[in-house]
C-alpha positions in Angstrom: 0.0 0.0 0.0 1.4 3.3 -1.1 -0.2 6.6 -0.1 0.3 9.4 -2.6 -0.4 12.9 -1.4 0.1 16.4 -2.8 -1.7 19.5 -3.7 -4.2 19.5 -6.6 -2.6 19.8 -10.1 0.7 18.3 -8.9 0.4 15.2 -11.1 -0.6 12.4 -8.6 -2.9 10.6 -11.0 -0.5 10.8 -13.9 2.3 9.4 -11.7 0.1 6.6 -10.4 -1.1 5.6 -13.9 2.5 5.4 -15.0 3.5 3.0 -12.2 4.9 0.5 -14.7 2.4 -2.3 -14.2 0.7 -3.9 -17.3 -2.6 -4.2 -15.6 -4.0 -1.1 -13.7 -7.4 -0.7 -12.3 -8.4 2.9 -11.7 -11.2 3.7 -9.2 -12.1 7.4 -9.0 -14.1 8.2 -5.8 -16.6 10.8 -7.0 -19.1 12.5 -4.7 -22.0 10.3 -5.4 -23.9 7.4 -3.9 -21.8 4.4 -2.9 -23.9 2.0 -5.0 -23.2 4.1 -8.1 -19.5 4.2 -7.4 -19.5 0.4 -7.0 -21.2 0.1 -10.4 -18.4 2.1 -11.9 -15.7 0.1 -10.2 -17.2 -3.3 -11.2 -17.3 -2.1 -14.8 -13.6 -1.2 -14.6 -12.8 -4.7 -13.2 -14.8 -6.3 -16.0 -13.1 -4.2 -18.7 -9.5 -4.5 -17.4 -9.5 -8.0 -16.1 -12.0 -9.6 -18.5 -14.0 -11.0 -15.6 -17.8 -10.9 -16.1 -19.6 -9.6 -13.0 -22.7 -11.5 -12.1 -25.1 -9.8 -9.7 -25.0 -6.4 -8.0 -22.6 -5.1 -5.3 -23.6 -1.9 -3.5 -20.9 -1.7 -0.8 -17.3 -0.7 -1.5 -16.1 -3.1 1.2 -17.4 -6.0 -0.9 -15.7 -4.6 -4.0 -12.4 -4.2 -2.2 -12.6 -7.7 -0.8 -13.4 -9.1 -4.3 -10.3 -7.3 -5.7 -8.1 -8.7 -3.0 -9.4 -12.2 -3.8 -8.8 -11.7 -7.5 -5.2 -10.6 -6.8 -4.5 -14.0 -5.2 -4.5 -15.5 -8.7 -2.8 -12.7 -10.7 -0.8 -9.5 -9.8 -2.1 -6.1 -10.7 -2.2 -2.5 -9.5 -5.3 -0.8 -8.0 -5.4 3.0 -7.9 -8.0 4.6 -5.7 -8.1 8.3 -6.5 -9.5 11.1 -4.4 -9.7 8.6 -1.6 -10.6 11.2 1.0 -14.1 11.5 -0.6 -15.1 8.3 1.2 -15.4 10.5 4.3 -18.6 11.9 2.7 -19.7 8.8 0.8 -19.4 6.3 3.6 -16.8 6.8 6.4 -17.1 3.1 7.5 -15.1 2.2 4.4 -11.8 2.8 6.2 -12.5 0.3 8.9 -13.8 -2.3 6.5 -10.6 -1.8 4.3 -8.4 -2.2 7.4 -10.0 -5.5 8.3 -9.7 -7.0 4.8 -6.2 -5.6 4.2 -5.0 -7.2 7.4 -6.6 -10.5 6.5 -5.6 -10.9 2.9 -2.7 -8.7 2.0 -0.1 -11.4 2.6 -1.8 -13.8 0.1 -2.8 -11.1 -2.4 -0.5 -9.8 -5.1 -2.0 -6.4 -5.1 -0.1 -3.1 -5.6 -2.5 -0.7 -4.0 -1.9 3.1 -4.6 -4.2 5.4 -2.7 -4.2 9.0 -3.9 -5.8 12.1 -2.4 -5.7 15.9 -2.8 -7.4 17.3 0.3 -4.3 17.3 2.5 -6.1 17.7 5.8 -8.3 14.6 5.3 -5.6 12.4 3.8 -3.3 13.3 6.7 -6.1 12.5 9.2 -6.9 9.1 7.5 -3.3 7.8 7.5 -1.5 9.7 10.3 -4.1 9.9 13.1 -3.4 6.9 15.3 -7.1 6.6 16.1 -8.0 6.1 12.5 -8.3 2.4 11.2 -5.7 2.8 8.4 -3.1 4.4 10.6 0.2 2.5 10.1 -1.1 0.4 7.2 0.7 2.1 4.4 4.1 0.6 3.4 5.2 3.9 1.8 4.0 7.5 1.7 4.9 9.9 -1.1 4.4 13.7 -0.8 4.7 14.7 -4.4 6.6 17.9 -4.9 6.6 20.4 -7.8 9.3 20.3 -10.6 12.8 21.1 -9.4 14.4 24.3 -10.7 16.7 22.3 -13.1 13.7 20.4 -14.5 11.8 23.7 -15.1 14.8 25.1 -17.0 14.9 22.0 -19.2 11.2 22.1 -19.9 11.2 25.8 -20.8 14.2 25.2 -23.1 12.2 22.5 -24.9 9.6 25.1 -25.7 11.7 28.2 -26.1 15.4 27.5 -26.7 16.2 31.2 -26.6 14.4 31.9 -23.3 15.6 34.8 -21.2 16.1 34.7 -17.4 13.0 37.0 -17.2 11.0 34.2 -18.9 12.3 31.6 -16.5 11.5 33.8 -13.5 8.0 34.4 -14.7 7.4 30.7 -15.2 8.6 30.0 -11.7 6.7 32.9 -10.2 3.4 31.9 -11.7 3.6 28.1 -11.5 6.1 27.3 -8.8 6.8 24.2 -10.8 3.3 22.7 -10.5 3.0 20.6 -13.7 -0.6 21.5 -14.6 0.2 25.2 -14.5 3.4 24.7 -16.5 1.4 22.8 -19.1 -1.3 25.4 -19.3 1.2 28.0 -20.2 3.7 26.3 -22.3 1.5 23.9 -24.2 -0.7 26.9 -25.3 2.3 28.9 -26.6 2.8 31.3 -23.7 6.5 30.8 -23.6 7.8 34.3 -22.7 7.3 36.5 -19.7 4.8 39.0 -21.2 2.8 36.2 -22.8 2.6 34.3 -19.5 1.4 37.3 -17.6 -1.2 38.1 -20.2 -2.5 34.5 -20.2 -3.6 34.9 -16.6 -6.3 37.4 -17.3 -7.7 36.1 -20.6 -11.4 35.6 -20.6 -12.3 32.2 -19.3 -8.7 31.7 -18.0 -8.5 28.7 -15.7 -6.2 30.7 -13.4 -8.9 33.2 -12.4 -10.8 30.9 -10.0 -8.1 28.3 -9.4 -7.2 29.3 -5.8 -10.9 29.2 -4.8 -11.4 25.8 -6.5 -8.5 24.1 -4.8 -9.0 25.5 -1.3 -12.7 26.0 -0.7 -13.2 22.3 0.2 -10.2 22.4 2.6 -11.5 25.4 4.6 -15.3 24.9 4.5 -17.4 27.7 6.1 -14.3 29.3 7.6 -12.8 30.1 4.2 -13.3 33.9 4.4 -11.1 34.3 7.5 -8.4 31.9 6.0 -8.6 33.6 2.6 -8.2 37.0 4.3 -5.1 35.9 6.2 -3.5 34.4 3.1 -4.2 37.6 1.2 -2.3 39.6 3.8 0.7 37.2 3.7 0.7 37.2 -0.1 0.7 41.0 -0.1 3.8 41.2 2.0 2.7 41.3 5.6 5.0 39.0 7.5 4.1 39.0 11.3 1.1 38.1 13.3 0.8 41.7 14.5 0.8 43.1 11.0 -1.9 40.6 9.8 -4.1 41.3 12.8 -3.7 45.0 12.4 -4.6 44.9 8.7 -7.7 42.8 9.3 -8.7 44.4 12.6 -9.1 41.0 14.1 -7.2 39.8 17.2 -6.3 36.3 18.4 -5.5 34.9 14.9 -3.0 32.5 16.4 -5.1 29.4 16.1 -5.9 30.2 12.4 -2.2 30.7 11.7 -1.3 27.5 13.5 -3.8 25.5 11.4 -2.6 27.0 8.2 0.9 25.9 9.1 0.4 22.5 10.8 -2.9 21.3 9.5 -3.3 22.7 6.0 0.4 22.9 5.2 -0.1 26.2 3.3 2.2 28.5 5.3 5.4 28.2 7.3 6.6 30.0 10.3 10.1 31.1 9.4 12.9 32.3 11.6 16.3 33.8 10.9 18.9 31.1 10.1 20.3 29.5 13.3 17.7 31.3 15.4 16.4 29.5 18.5 13.0 27.9 18.3 11.6 30.3 20.9 12.8 33.3 19.0 10.3 36.2 18.7 11.6 37.1 15.2 8.8 35.0 13.6 7.7 35.7 10.1 5.0 33.9 8.1 5.1 33.1 4.4 3.0 31.2 1.9 4.5 27.9 0.7 3.0 27.9 -2.8 4.1 30.3 -5.5 0.9 30.1 -7.5 -1.2 30.8 -4.4 0.9 33.9 -3.6 0.1 35.1 -7.1 -3.6 34.2 -6.8 -4.2 35.8 -3.4 -2.0 38.8 -4.3 -3.9 39.6 -7.4 -7.1 37.6 -8.1 -8.6 37.4 -4.6 -7.4 40.8 -3.4 -9.0 42.3 -6.5 -12.0 40.0 -6.6 -14.3 43.0 -7.4 -12.6 43.3 -10.7 -12.9 39.6 -11.4 -16.6 39.5 -10.5 -17.2 42.5 -12.8 -15.1 41.0 -15.6 -12.8 44.0 -15.5 -9.9 41.8 -16.5 -8.1 44.5 -18.4 -7.8 46.5 -15.2 -6.6 43.5 -13.4 -4.0 42.8 -16.1 -2.7 46.4 -15.6 -2.4 45.8 -11.8 -0.4 42.6 -12.4 1.9 44.3 -14.8 2.4 47.2 -12.4 3.1 45.0 -9.3 4.8 42.1 -11.0 8.3 43.5 -10.4 7.8 43.5 -6.6 6.3 40.0 -6.6 9.0 38.6 -8.9 11.7 39.9 -6.5 10.2 37.8 -3.7 10.0 34.9 -6.1 13.7 35.2 -7.2 14.6 34.7 -3.5 12.4 31.6 -3.4 14.0 30.3 -6.5 17.6 30.5 -5.1 16.5 29.1 -1.8 14.9 26.1 -3.5 17.8 25.7 -5.8 20.3 25.3 -2.9 17.9 23.2 -0.9 17.6 20.8 -3.8 21.3 20.0 -3.4 20.5 18.4 -0.1 23.7 19.4 1.7 23.2 22.9 2.9 21.4 24.8 5.7 19.6 27.5 3.7 17.8 30.6 5.0 17.6 34.3 5.5 18.6 36.6 8.4 16.9 39.6 9.9 17.1 41.5 13.2 14.3 42.1 15.7 13.3 45.5 14.2 13.5 44.3 10.6 16.0 47.0 9.8 18.9 44.8 8.8 18.2 41.8 6.5 20.2 39.3 4.5 18.5 37.8 1.5 20.2 34.4 1.4 22.7 32.4 3.6 23.9 29.0 2.5 25.8 27.1 5.2 27.8 23.9 4.9 27.8 22.5 8.5 30.3 19.8 7.6 33.0 21.9 5.9 32.2 24.9 8.2 31.7 27.3 5.3 29.0 29.8 4.6 28.1 31.8 1.5 26.2 35.1 2.2 24.5 36.6 -0.7 22.6 39.8 -1.6 20.1 39.2 -4.3 19.6 41.8 -7.0 17.7 41.3 -10.3 20.5 43.2 -12.0 24.0 42.4 -10.9 25.3 45.9 -11.6 23.3 47.2 -8.7 25.3 45.3 -6.1 27.4 47.4 -3.7 30.1 45.1 -2.5 31.6 47.4 0.2 28.2 48.3 1.8 27.1 44.7 1.8 30.4 43.4 3.4 29.8 45.9 6.3 26.3 44.5 6.8 27.6 40.9 6.7 30.2 41.7 9.4 27.5 42.9 11.7 25.4 39.8 11.1 28.3 37.4 11.7 29.2 39.2 14.9 25.6 38.5 16.1 25.5 34.9 15.0 27.8 32.5 16.8 27.3 29.7 14.3 28.4 31.9 11.4 31.4 33.3 13.4 32.9 29.8 13.5 32.7 29.4 9.7 34.7 30.6 6.8 32.6 33.3 5.2 32.2 34.0 1.5 30.4 37.2 0.5 28.8 37.9 -2.9 25.7 38.6 -4.9 23.3 36.6 -7.1 21.2 38.0 -9.9 18.8 36.7 -12.6 21.9 35.8 -14.6 22.8 33.2 -12.0 19.4 31.4 -12.2 
């Protein structure tokens, strides 16, 4: 049993279908009556395995037991997609599956892949020790977006003469989420200006995307959560700033859920800061959602009135600011992907002094401290070196390392 999780549009279904097996059953758990789902599943068994189904089965527990029995005689893969929907269809399914999995899995040659998009429910089903399927999965995969190197390769396939501005725009809008990358590049939007204009075309799938992928997660509390995420996407970093902007106090529980339950934000600290440090900042994890909340939700009045030309002008006006944040994310992700560095930023209590990027090698005791500028010629080496000296003096871990100081720009992407 493999549990495959990840945000919507990340490619879970595509990956599961390309598992390499010659025989793959695909069960999609739609939001409809259990008997209707079972009818679909039995038809899939009949078509893929060539086994005529006699009689009617109206309970998924019976279908699952039947599949386990079939797999005693021949090996195959079963994919159950949008598995969390059983919570609404029939929550007793999880207990029934646990019973039959425990009884038959050692005799059955079944490769079971369970996939789901609603992070909160999937996490609860498989990670809450009170749930029947807790501890049953042999492996769990949290599917991630394309790496920075893969994004560069993909863009080069579509546009061999791409500029760094084009690469930054692709990263800023999609964050490497395959469906968004495909929406842009497969439709010929291969340069920065084309990508930005594609966002606000009439009937653009990007316009309501954030709402579509999150409304089910948040339920009736979505307005408060959406408001908090809009603040963070607009550049507010601390709890005090967010509460002040919204005029709402005691948002700690909402922020904690967004971080620990929904996995949408993270609570960041300066590199090497202690866990109890008060220099906490919040940031959205997902590049596309930053874009969506920063532009589409924040200016929803324009969206609802179909004033998309005005929205396009706002995006064009503010893109430079947002892409500056995204360039920081790009370099942070690029160094994290190497898997051997401690990567982060640094700022003081007042937020007056800040370092864009610190990359530390704890084994070799070396650290690279960078200032990020879109254009490399704007880098002032002397002034930055003076700032670095102050930071190293306040950070004992860095004081013990060999320090390299420099700058990174779009040319280094």
